[in-house]
Each structure stands twice: as structure tokens, then as C-alpha cells.
C-alpha positions in Angstrom: 0.0 0.1 0.1 1.3 3.5 -1.1 0.9 6.4 1.9 0.4 9.5 0.3 1.3 12.5 3.1 -0.3 15.7 2.3 1.2 18.4 4.0 -1.4 21.0 5.1 -0.1 24.7 4.8 -2.3 26.3 7.6 -0.1 29.3 8.0 -1.8 32.9 7.5 -0.8 36.5 7.4 1.0 37.7 10.4 0.1 40.5 12.4 2.9 42.8 11.3 1.7 42.0 7.7 -1.6 43.0 8.7 -1.0 46.3 10.2 1.5 47.2 7.3 -1.2 46.4 4.6 -3.8 48.6 6.5 -1.3 51.4 6.8 -0.7 51.4 3.1 -4.4 51.1 2.3 -4.9 54.2 5.0 -2.1 56.3 3.1 -3.6 55.7 -0.2 -7.2 56.7 0.9 -5.9 59.9 2.7 -3.4 60.5 -0.5 -6.8 60.3 -2.9 -9.1 62.4 -0.3 -6.5 65.1 0.0 -6.0 65.3 -4.2 -10.3 65.4 -4.4 -10.6 67.7 -1.6 -7.8 70.0 -3.5 -9.4 69.7 -6.9 -12.8 70.2 -5.3 -11.6 73.5 -3.6 -10.1 74.6 -7.1 -12.7 74.0 -9.0 -15.1 76.1 -6.4 -12.6 79.1 -6.2 -12.4 79.0 -10.2 -16.2 78.7 -10.6 -16.6 81.6 -7.8 -13.9 83.7 -9.6 -15.5 83.6 -12.8 -18.9 84.5 -11.5 -17.3 87.4 -9.7 -15.6 88.4 -13.1 -18.4 88.3 -15.1 -20.6 90.2 -13.1 -18.1 92.9 -11.7 -17.5 93.1 -15.6 -20.7 93.7 -16.8 -21.1 96.9 -13.9 -18.1 98.1 -15.1 -18.5 98.4 -18.8 -22.2 99.8 -17.9 -20.4 102.3 -16.1 -17.9 103.4 -18.9 -20.6 103.4 -21.5 -22.8 105.7 -19.5 -20.0 107.8 -19.1 -18.9 108.0 -22.8 -22.6 108.7 -23.8 -23.1 111.6 -20.9 -22.3 115.0 -19.7 -20.7 115.5 -16.3 -22.1 117.4 -13.8 -19.6 118.1 -11.3 -16.0 117.7 -12.1 -14.9 117.4 -8.4 -17.2 115.4 -6.3 -16.5 114.9 -2.8 -18.3 112.5 -0.3 -19.9 115.6 1.2 -21.2 116.6 -2.2 -22.5 113.2 -2.9 -24.6 112.9 0.1 -26.0 116.3 -0.4 -27.3 115.5 -3.6 -28.3 111.8 -2.9 -29.3 111.9 0.8 -32.6 113.2 2.2 -33.4 114.1 5.6 -35.1 110.3 6.4 -32.1 108.5 5.1 -29.1 109.6 7.4 -28.1 106.2 7.8 -27.2 105.9 4.3 -23.6 106.9 3.1 -22.7 107.8 -0.5 -19.0 107.2 -0.4 -17.9 108.0 -4.0 -20.3 109.3 -6.8 -20.5 110.5 -10.3 -23.3 112.4 -11.5 -24.2 112.5 -15.2 -26.7 114.1 -17.5 -28.0 112.3 -20.4 -28.6 114.1 -24.2 -32.4 113.9 -23.2 -31.8 115.9 -19.9 -32.3 113.0 -17.6 -29.7 113.1 -14.5 -28.4 110.2 -13.0 -25.9 108.9 -10.7 -23.1 106.2 -10.3 -22.3 106.0 -6.9 -21.0 103.4 -3.8 -23.4 103.2 -1.1 -23.5 101.7 2.4 -25.5 101.8 5.3 -24.3 103.6 7.9 -23.3 100.5 10.1 -20.1 98.5 11.1 -21.2 95.3 9.7 -22.1 96.9 6.4 -20.7 96.3 2.9 -20.6 98.7 0.2 -22.5 98.2 -2.9 -22.6 99.9 -6.2 -25.7 101.6 -7.6 -27.4 103.4 -10.6 -29.5 106.0 -9.4 -31.8 107.8 -11.4 -32.8 111.4 -10.2 -35.8 114.0 -11.2 -37.0 117.3 -10.6 -33.4 118.6 -9.8 -32.5 122.4 -9.3 -29.6 124.5 -10.5 -27.6 122.8 -7.7 -28.6 119.4 -8.7 -30.5 118.7 -5.3 -33.5 116.5 -6.6 -36.3 114.9 -5.0 -36.3 111.9 -2.7 -36.0 109.4 -5.4 -35.9 106.7 -2.5 -39.5 106.7 -2.4 -39.6 105.1 -5.6 -37.6 101.6 -5.6 -37.7 101.7 -9.4 -35.5 105.1 -9.4 -32.3 102.9 -8.5 -30.7 99.8 -9.3 -28.4 97.5 -7.4 -25.5 96.6 -10.2 -23.5 94.9 -7.3 -24.5 94.2 -4.0 -23.7 91.2 -0.8 -27.7 90.6 -0.9 -28.1 90.6 -4.9 -24.9 89.1 -6.5 -22.7 88.2 -3.3 -20.4 90.7 -4.5 -19.0 93.6 -2.2 -17.9 96.5 -3.5 -14.4 97.1 -1.8 -13.3 100.3 -3.3 -14.5 102.5 -6.2 -13.0 106.0 -7.3 -13.7 108.0 -10.2 -10.8 110.4 -11.4 -12.1 113.2 -13.6 -9.7 115.3 -15.8 -9.5 118.4 -15.7 -11.1 119.1 -12.3 -13.2 121.8 -13.4 -15.8 122.4 -16.2 -14.0 122.6 -19.5 -16.6 124.2 -21.2 -17.4 127.5 -19.4 -15.8 130.6 -20.3 -11.9 130.5 -19.8 -12.0 126.7 -19.2 -9.8 124.4 -20.2 -9.9 123.4 -23.8 -10.0 119.7 -23.3 -12.4 116.8 -23.8 -13.0 115.5 -19.9 -11.8 112.1 -19.3 -12.8 109.5 -16.2 -10.4 107.0 -14.9 -12.6 104.2 -13.1 -10.9 102.3 -10.3 -12.6 99.4 -8.9 -12.0 96.6 -6.3 -14.7 93.9 -5.8 -14.7 90.4 -3.7 -17.3 87.8 -3.3 -19.0 87.8 -0.1 -19.0 84.4 1.4 -17.7 82.9 4.9 -16.3 80.0 2.6 -12.7 81.1 2.6 -12.2 79.3 -0.7 -14.6 81.8 -2.3 -12.9 84.7 -1.1 -11.6 86.0 -4.3 -11.4 89.4 -5.4 -10.7 91.3 -8.7 -9.4 94.6 -9.5 -10.7 96.8 -12.6 -9.2 99.9 -14.2 -10.2 101.8 -17.3 -9.9 105.5 -18.7 -13.0 106.5 -20.7 -13.6 110.2 -22.7 -17.2 111.8 -22.7 -18.4 111.7 -26.3 -20.5 114.6 -25.6 -18.7 117.7 -27.6 -20.2 121.4 -26.6 -17.6 123.0 -28.6 
């Protein structure tokens, strides 16, 4: 009789081998997770930046277009003058920081202005304000009583955009069309800084815009 001896190998993985395998697997999962999170945050930031760019550029181009097609009312507006024209007795909590007030060919007076509620936690917004019944000093009626007389272009509660800075540099600083004035066509340099208003730090993007436009309204 031939006897067959079968040797059974009952040996499995050792504890050290299991721990090494788990460590390698954990590192792979962690690396993949980090890559995914980084990619997701990058996509989120890119999408937010594009949205901020599109909305801000639209408002910026609108301002430039309106300045080209209109005449300038005041060549050296300061915040005090902006507030005297745009604020009424009942709106002392409103601050108009920077503005340029223009007049269309049909005589319509309007303003492009940065606006802020007079509170410590408020953000600035960009508004297009239509004025009516203005006197010779451009003190106008209470436009705030009719919501159709102004348009929010950029605002945290409109498109999550905060206006961090807005300046209008007008050259010359006085009316060139009056008797003895500078014989040059007025130019306006617009500087604007916007940011996306969101608590998520990966959405905290900013864009800066600058351009110089010349009024196409010729009075001489």
C-alpha cells in the first residue's frame, strides 16, 4: 500500500503584515482624499472667480458706457457733495462714499455711486440712481420713495459681491466748457475693486478693474 502524505499549510498573514497592509491602504485613501478635496476647492474657487469677474465686468462696462454717452455734472465730487445730492433728511443712515453724477442728452440726471448703510457690519454696493426734478444745484427729489429709480448693480444681497473700492478720477477737475475753461475733452478714470462675499475661505476671491474713458458729448 502506498501512503500519500499531504502537508497542509495552515499558515496565514502575520500581525505585522496586516498592520503594514492597513497602513499602506490608509495612506492611499488619505492621499486620494487630499487630492479630491484640493481639486474640489480649486474648482469652487475657479467657478466663484469667474462669476465675480462676469458680474463685476458687466457693471464696470455699464459705467464706462454711460460716462461716454453723457456729460459730467460736477468735475470734483467729494463724499460731502455726493451725500448732499443723494441723501435726504430721512436717510441719514445711508452713506454715499464715491459718486459721479451725469446728464444724458435728453436732460435726465443720474448717478453712479458706491453706497453703504451707516453701520459697522455693512458692505458697500454699487448703485445706478435716476434723479428727477433737480434744481440748478442738482438737489433733487426724494428718489428713495420709488424703488424703480435705482438699480443695484453689485451688492452682497444681490449677487454676493461686495464693492471694496470705487474711485472716479476726472480730468480736468473743473468744467472745461465754461468761459475760460480748459480746452480739452473730459476724461474719467474708473478704479474698482470687488470681492465675493461668502464665509467659505475658498470663495474669497477679488478682482481689480481700471479703465479711462472720454465723454463723447462735445460742446465746442
